[in-house]
C-alpha positions in Angstrom: 2.6 -14.9 -16.4 1.9 -16.0 -12.9 -1.7 -15.5 -12.0 -4.3 -16.8 -9.6 -8.1 -16.6 -10.4 -10.3 -15.4 -7.6 -13.7 -16.8 -6.7 -15.3 -14.0 -8.7 -13.2 -14.7 -11.8 -10.6 -12.0 -11.6 -7.0 -12.9 -12.7 -4.5 -11.5 -10.2 -0.9 -11.2 -11.5 1.9 -11.8 -9.1 5.7 -12.1 -8.9 7.2 -14.9 -6.8 11.0 -14.9 -6.5 13.4 -16.9 -4.4 13.1 -19.3 -1.4 13.0 -18.9 2.3 10.6 -17.1 4.6 8.0 -15.3 2.4 7.6 -11.5 2.4 4.4 -10.3 0.6 4.2 -6.7 -0.6 1.0 -4.8 -1.2 1.3 -1.7 -3.4 -0.3 1.7 -3.1 -2.9 3.4 -5.3 -2.8 3.5 -8.4 0.4 1.5 -8.9 1.5 -2.1 -9.3 3.9 -4.7 -7.9 6.7 -2.9 -9.8 6.6 -0.2 -7.1 8.4 -2.7 -4.8 11.4 -3.3 -7.1 13.9 -1.9 -4.5 12.5 -3.9 -1.7 12.1 -7.2 -3.6 15.6 -7.2 -4.9 17.0 -6.2 -1.5 15.2 -9.0 0.4 15.8 -11.5 -2.3 19.5 -10.8 -1.8 19.0 -11.4 2.0 17.6 -15.0 1.4 13.9 -14.3 1.6 11.2 -15.4 -0.8 9.6 -12.2 -2.2 6.1 -11.9 -3.6 4.1 -9.0 -4.9 0.8 -8.9 -6.8 -1.0 -6.3 -8.9 -4.3 -5.4 -7.2 -7.4 -6.1 -9.2 -7.8 -3.5 -11.9 -4.2 -2.4 -11.5 -1.1 -3.3 -13.5 -1.3 -6.7 -15.2 -4.4 -8.0 -13.3 -7.8 -8.1 -14.9 -9.4 -4.6 -15.5 -12.7 -5.7 -14.0 -15.4 -3.1 -13.4 -16.4 -4.0 -9.9 -15.0 -5.2 -6.6 -12.8 -2.2 -6.0 -13.2 -2.1 -2.2 -11.1 -3.3 0.8 -13.0 -6.5 1.3 -12.2 -7.6 -2.3 -8.6 -6.4 -2.0 -8.2 -8.5 1.2 -9.8 -11.5 -0.4 -7.6 -11.3 -3.5 -4.5 -11.2 -1.2 -5.9 -14.2 0.6 -6.2 -16.0 -2.8 -2.6 -15.3 -3.5 -1.5 -16.6 -0.1 -3.6 -19.7 -0.4 -2.6 -20.4 -4.0 1.1 -20.3 -3.0 0.4 -22.0 0.4 2.4 -19.3 2.2 3.3 -19.9 5.9 5.2 -17.8 8.5 4.7 -14.8 6.2 5.6 -11.2 6.7 3.1 -8.8 5.0 4.3 -5.3 4.0 1.8 -2.7 2.7 2.4 0.8 1.5 -0.4 3.5 1.5 -3.6 1.8 0.2 -1.6 -1.5 0.4 -1.3 -0.9 4.2 -5.1 -0.8 4.4 -5.2 -4.0 2.3 -2.9 -5.8 4.7 -4.8 -4.6 7.8 -8.1 -5.7 6.3 -6.6 -9.1 5.3 -5.3 -9.8 8.8 -8.6 -8.9 10.4 -10.8 -10.7 7.8 -8.8 -13.8 7.1 -6.9 -14.4 10.3 -3.3 -14.8 11.1 -2.6 -18.5 10.8 -0.2 -17.9 7.9 1.3 -14.7 9.2 4.3 -14.0 11.4 4.5 -10.2 11.3 3.4 -7.2 9.3 4.6 -3.7 8.4 2.5 -0.8 7.1 4.3 2.2 5.5 2.7 5.7 5.2 -0.6 3.7 5.2 -4.2 4.9 5.1 -5.5 3.4 8.3 -7.3 4.1 10.6 -9.4 6.5 8.4 -8.5 9.2 6.0 -11.8 11.1 5.5 -13.1 13.6 8.0 -16.1 12.5 10.0 -17.8 13.3 13.3 -15.7 10.6 15.0 -12.6 11.5 12.9 -12.4 15.3 13.1 -8.7 15.4 12.1 -9.4 13.7 8.7 -9.3 15.3 5.3 -12.6 16.7 4.0 -14.5 14.5 1.6 -14.3 17.3 -1.0 -10.6 16.6 -1.3 -11.2 13.0 -2.5 -14.2 14.1 -4.7 -11.7 16.4 -6.4 -9.3 13.5 -7.0 -12.1 11.6 -8.7 -13.0 14.7 -10.8 -9.4 15.2 -11.9 -9.0 11.5 -12.8 -12.2 11.5 -14.9 -11.2 14.7 -16.7 -7.6 13.7 -17.6 -6.1 10.8 -15.8 -2.7 11.1 -17.6 -2.3 14.7 -16.5 -3.5 14.0 -13.0 -1.0 11.1 -12.5 1.9 13.2 -13.8 1.0 16.0 -11.4 0.9 13.7 -8.4 4.2 12.0 -9.2 5.9 15.3 -10.1 4.6 17.0 -6.9 3.3 15.7 -3.5 3.9 11.9 -3.8 7.7 12.3 -3.7 7.8 15.8 -2.2 9.2 17.1 -5.4 7.2 20.3 -4.9 9.1 21.2 -1.7 11.6 24.1 -1.9 15.1 22.8 -2.9 13.8 19.4 -4.1 15.6 17.7 -7.0 12.9 15.8 -8.9 13.8 12.5 -10.5 12.3 12.4 -14.0 12.8 8.6 -13.9 10.8 8.2 -10.7 8.0 10.5 -12.2 7.9 8.5 -15.4 7.9 5.2 -13.6 5.0 6.2 -11.3 3.0 7.5 -14.3 3.8 4.3 -16.3 2.5 2.1 -13.5 -0.6 4.2 -13.0 -1.5 4.2 -16.7 -1.2 0.4 -16.9 -4.2 0.0 -14.7 -7.9 0.7 -15.3 -9.6 4.0 -14.8 -12.6 2.5 -13.2 -10.5 0.6 -10.6 -8.6 3.7 -9.8 -11.7 5.9 -9.6 -13.4 3.5 -7.2 -10.2 3.0 -5.4 -10.2 6.6 -4.2 -13.3 5.9 -2.2 -11.9 2.6 -0.9 -8.7 4.1 0.5 -10.3 7.3 1.8 -13.6 6.2 3.3 -12.8 2.8 4.8 -12.6 2.8 8.6 -10.0 0.3 9.8 -10.4 1.0 13.5 -12.0 -2.4 14.3 -9.6 -4.2 12.0 -6.5 -2.8 13.8 -8.0 -3.8 17.2 -8.3 -7.4 16.0 -4.7 -7.9 15.0 -2.5 -9.9 17.3 0.8 -10.2 15.4 3.6 -7.6 15.7 3.1 -4.7 13.3 5.7 -2.0 12.5 4.0 1.3 11.6 6.3 3.4 9.5 5.2 6.9 8.8 6.8 10.2 7.8 5.9 13.5 9.4 6.2 15.1 6.0 3.8 12.8 4.1 1.7 15.0 1.9 -0.6 12.2 0.8 -1.6 10.5 4.1 -1.1 13.1 6.8 1.0 11.8 9.7 -1.0 12.9 12.7 -4.3 11.2 11.7 -2.7 8.0 10.5 0.5 6.4 11.8 0.3 7.3 15.5 -3.4 6.4 15.7 -2.8 3.0 14.1 0.0 2.2 16.4 -2.1 2.9 19.4 -5.0 0.7 18.2 -2.7 -2.3 17.5 -2.1 -4.7 20.3 1.6 -5.1 19.2 2.1 -2.0 17.2 5.5 -0.2 17.0 5.6 3.3 15.6 8.7 4.3 13.5 8.6 8.0 12.6 10.6 9.7 9.9 11.3 13.4 9.3 11.3 15.0 5.9 10.6 11.8 3.9 7.9 11.8 1.2 4.9 9.5 0.9 6.9 7.5 -1.7 9.8 6.9 0.7 10.1 3.2 -0.2 11.5 4.5 -3.5 13.3 7.7 -2.6 14.7 6.4 0.7 14.9 2.7 -0.1 18.2 2.1 1.7 16.8 3.4 5.0 13.3 1.8 4.7 14.8 -1.6 3.7 17.3 -1.6 6.6 14.5 -0.7 9.1 12.2 -3.4 7.7 15.0 -6.0 7.8 15.7 -5.1 11.5 12.0 -5.6 12.3 11.7 -8.8 10.5 14.8 -10.3 12.0 14.3 -8.8 15.4 
């Protein structure tokens, strides 16, 4: 397997296909690089080099017990970029992966980067605070941790079969294959990484990170996202970015890179080539 070892000894698994301008994909919680199948095959066919890694504690990367925070996530992404000596890179992050990309750009600079896109991403801040009154109460995320600790398998199936893909909406037609694939990816990873990851994606404030970024960033967000509510995420991130462009979708789920891959891929391609 392709792996890079981080400074603190964690083996990060990655896929690296094709040649051309590199596009690096950062996945959401609690998934793996496999969640980008539709994007990687599409852009590989368009002549791009496509790379996706499993976050520490997720997928095929080391199930380490610590370091499950945005700084480590960003450092691990930097380790992949340095190991492969990537240049003129486009970074694409979904959900928690969007936070990872934002923190990476702010923490490690943009010398290797041309553009970025964040999809239904967690920035600027998910949890409700005095300065973020529109956020979700901390009790919501505490509940996530309690459900994970009680029965991770049941919890993951419920997420995939319900709000992640909007399969709980009236008239929805759930895909058992999508549900099983989401559950499979989640269960590949470590419970400790996923438990701590809930704090990382919900309580990290990316406001200062967003303000530092100078490269063009496409902010893609659905108004019907049940996991990362639209009003307190996409529009606010786009405003904080120096070169942010907001692309809003109606009726798409949080997992729209899978369920609406044709539309998401086309919009990403137009942004990258624009």
